[in-house]
C-alpha positions in Angstrom: 0.0 0.0 0.0 2.8 2.4 0.7 3.9 2.2 -3.0 0.5 3.1 -4.4 0.3 6.0 -2.0 3.7 7.3 -3.2 2.5 7.0 -6.7 -0.6 8.9 -6.0 1.2 11.8 -4.2 3.6 12.1 -7.2 0.7 12.3 -9.7 -0.8 15.2 -7.6 2.1 17.5 -8.5 2.1 16.9 -12.3 1.4 20.1 -14.2 0.2 20.6 -17.8 2.2 22.8 -19.9 0.6 24.0 -23.0 2.4 25.7 -26.0 0.2 28.4 -27.5 -0.1 32.1 -28.3 -1.3 35.2 -26.6 -3.9 37.2 -28.4 -4.3 40.8 -27.2 -7.5 42.7 -27.7 -9.2 45.7 -26.3 -12.9 46.5 -25.7 -13.5 50.0 -24.7 -10.5 51.1 -22.6 -10.1 47.6 -21.1 -7.3 45.3 -22.6 -7.7 41.6 -22.5 -5.3 38.7 -23.2 -6.5 35.4 -24.6 -4.3 32.3 -24.4 -5.1 30.0 -27.3 -3.7 26.6 -28.0 -4.1 23.8 -30.6 -5.5 20.5 -29.7 -5.6 18.1 -32.6 -7.5 19.7 -35.3 -9.2 22.4 -33.1 -8.1 25.4 -31.1 -9.0 26.1 -27.4 -8.5 29.3 -25.5 -9.3 31.1 -22.4 -8.9 34.8 -21.0 -5.9 35.3 -18.7 -7.0 36.6 -15.4 -10.7 35.7 -15.8 -11.2 32.2 -14.5 -15.0 32.6 -14.3 -15.1 32.8 -18.2 -15.0 29.1 -19.4 -12.5 27.8 -22.2 -14.0 28.0 -25.7 -13.2 25.7 -28.7 -13.3 26.6 -32.5 -11.8 25.3 -35.7 -9.4 28.5 -35.8 -7.5 30.4 -33.3 -9.3 33.6 -34.5 -12.7 31.8 -34.0 -11.7 31.1 -30.4 -10.6 34.8 -29.9 -13.9 36.1 -31.4 -15.9 33.8 -29.2 -14.1 35.0 -26.0 -14.7 38.7 -27.2 -18.4 38.0 -27.6 -18.6 36.6 -24.0 -16.8 39.7 -22.6 -19.1 41.9 -24.7 -22.1 40.2 -23.3 -20.7 40.4 -19.8 -20.2 44.3 -20.2 -23.6 44.8 -21.6 -25.1 43.1 -18.3 -23.2 45.5 -16.2 
């Protein structure tokens, strides 16, 4: 049992490192940074510093960026 517990502890500290690109855009006077990476034939991305906004997926990196911009625009319209 001690060996399996050691393996489980080791796996808790593994980190995922993604290679991607940062896409900067501004809405109004606020600047946003989207981190977008490729997964197979699709792209995924998220906004840096906004964990409440979920990741988005699209066939192109610009599609992901546009989807994230729409989410931010809708959130601003609610405020």
